[in-house]
C-alpha positions in Angstrom: 23.2 0.3 -0.3 20.3 -2.1 0.6 19.2 0.4 3.2 19.1 3.2 0.7 17.1 1.2 -1.8 14.8 0.1 1.0 14.2 3.7 2.1 13.6 4.9 -1.5 11.2 2.0 -2.1 9.3 2.9 1.1 9.0 6.5 0.1 7.8 5.4 -3.4 5.2 3.2 -1.6 4.0 6.2 0.4 3.9 8.4 -2.7 1.8 5.8 -4.5 -0.7 4.9 -1.7 -1.3 8.2 0.1 -2.9 10.1 -2.7 -5.3 7.2 -3.3 -6.6 7.1 0.3 -9.0 10.1 0.2 -10.6 9.2 -3.1 -11.0 5.6 -1.9 -12.7 6.6 1.3 -15.0 9.0 -0.6 -16.0 6.3 -3.1 -16.4 3.7 -0.3 -18.9 6.0 1.4 -20.9 6.4 -1.8 -20.8 2.6 -2.4 -22.6 1.9 0.9 -26.0 2.9 -0.6 -25.3 2.9 -4.3 -26.9 2.2 -7.6 -25.3 1.7 -11.0 -25.9 3.6 -14.2 -24.2 3.7 -17.6 -22.6 7.0 -18.5 -21.2 8.3 -21.8 -17.8 10.1 -22.0 -17.6 13.5 -23.6 -14.1 14.8 -24.2 -13.4 18.4 -25.1 -9.8 18.7 -25.9 -8.2 22.0 -25.1 -5.3 22.6 -27.5 -3.6 25.2 -25.4 -3.3 22.8 -22.5 -1.4 20.4 -24.7 0.8 23.1 -26.2 1.7 24.8 -22.9 2.5 21.6 -21.1 3.4 19.2 -23.9 6.6 18.2 -22.2 4.7 17.0 -19.2 2.0 15.2 -21.1 -1.5 16.3 -21.6 -4.3 16.6 -19.0 -7.9 16.3 -20.1 -11.1 16.7 -18.2 -13.7 14.4 -19.7 -17.3 14.7 -18.7 -19.2 11.5 -18.0 -22.9 12.1 -18.4 -25.3 9.7 -16.8 -29.0 9.6 -16.0 -30.3 9.8 -12.4 -33.3 7.7 -11.3 -35.6 10.8 -11.6 -34.6 11.1 -15.2 -32.4 14.1 -14.7 -29.1 14.1 -16.6 -26.0 14.5 -14.3 -22.3 14.6 -15.1 -19.0 13.9 -13.5 -15.7 15.5 -14.4 -12.6 13.5 -14.0 -8.9 14.1 -14.5 -7.4 12.1 -17.3 -3.7 12.7 -17.9 -0.9 10.8 -19.5 2.7 11.4 -20.5 2.4 8.8 -23.3 -0.9 10.1 -24.7 -2.8 7.0 -23.7 -5.9 8.0 -21.9 -8.3 6.1 -19.7 -11.4 7.6 -21.2 -12.2 7.9 -24.9 -15.0 10.1 -26.3 -18.3 8.2 -26.8 -17.2 5.3 -24.5 -19.9 3.8 -22.2 -18.7 3.8 -18.6 -20.2 2.3 -15.5 -21.1 5.0 -13.0 -21.8 4.2 -9.3 -23.9 6.9 -7.6 -25.5 7.3 -4.2 -29.2 6.4 -4.3 -30.2 9.2 -1.9 -28.0 11.8 -3.6 -27.3 10.8 -7.2 -25.0 13.8 -7.8 -22.4 12.0 -5.5 -21.0 9.6 -8.1 -17.8 8.1 -9.5 -16.8 6.1 -12.5 -15.9 2.5 -11.9 -12.5 3.0 -13.4 -11.7 5.5 -10.6 -12.5 2.8 -8.0 -10.3 0.3 -9.8 -7.5 2.9 -10.0 -7.6 3.8 -6.3 -7.6 0.1 -5.3 -4.6 -0.5 -7.7 -2.7 2.3 -6.2 -3.4 1.2 -2.6 -2.3 -2.3 -3.3 0.8 -1.2 -5.3 1.8 1.3 -2.6 1.3 -1.4 0.1 3.4 -3.9 -1.8 6.2 -1.4 -2.4 6.3 -0.5 1.4 6.2 -4.2 2.3 9.1 -4.9 -0.1 11.1 -2.1 1.5 10.5 -3.5 4.9 11.6 -7.0 3.8 14.7 -5.6 2.1 15.6 -3.6 5.2 15.1 -6.6 7.6 17.1 -8.9 5.3 19.9 -6.4 5.2 19.8 -6.1 9.0 19.7 -9.9 9.5 22.8 -10.3 7.2 24.6 -7.4 9.1 25.1 -5.5 5.9 26.8 -2.1 6.4 24.7 1.1 6.2 
């Protein structure tokens, strides 16, 4: 039983951490030569998206508009979904945007960085807990 729980917890850890690796690496590259701007969230709700997939929750694509150093207005589109209808981004909210100084169109909202870090730490913790449970079960000679 302990081995099965350990294996499922390890798979959960991988499923949590692996999708966060690519966004984390992309954002880390942008962060190397970055500047910070404040963006404003614009949410255009699509009623058909909520009706067609209401049992899965609703996915929104808010636009975060920020101003580049040359005065040009740029935007980022992010995925914001929730089964419980609690979204990370609210229309009109001011968001911190980190962008590359040399290419200001390469940018990300600070909340995305925090979410990627959270998922990496959570997935690592789940995998570590699975390894500990497996080793404790093996040390106590529990049957598979």
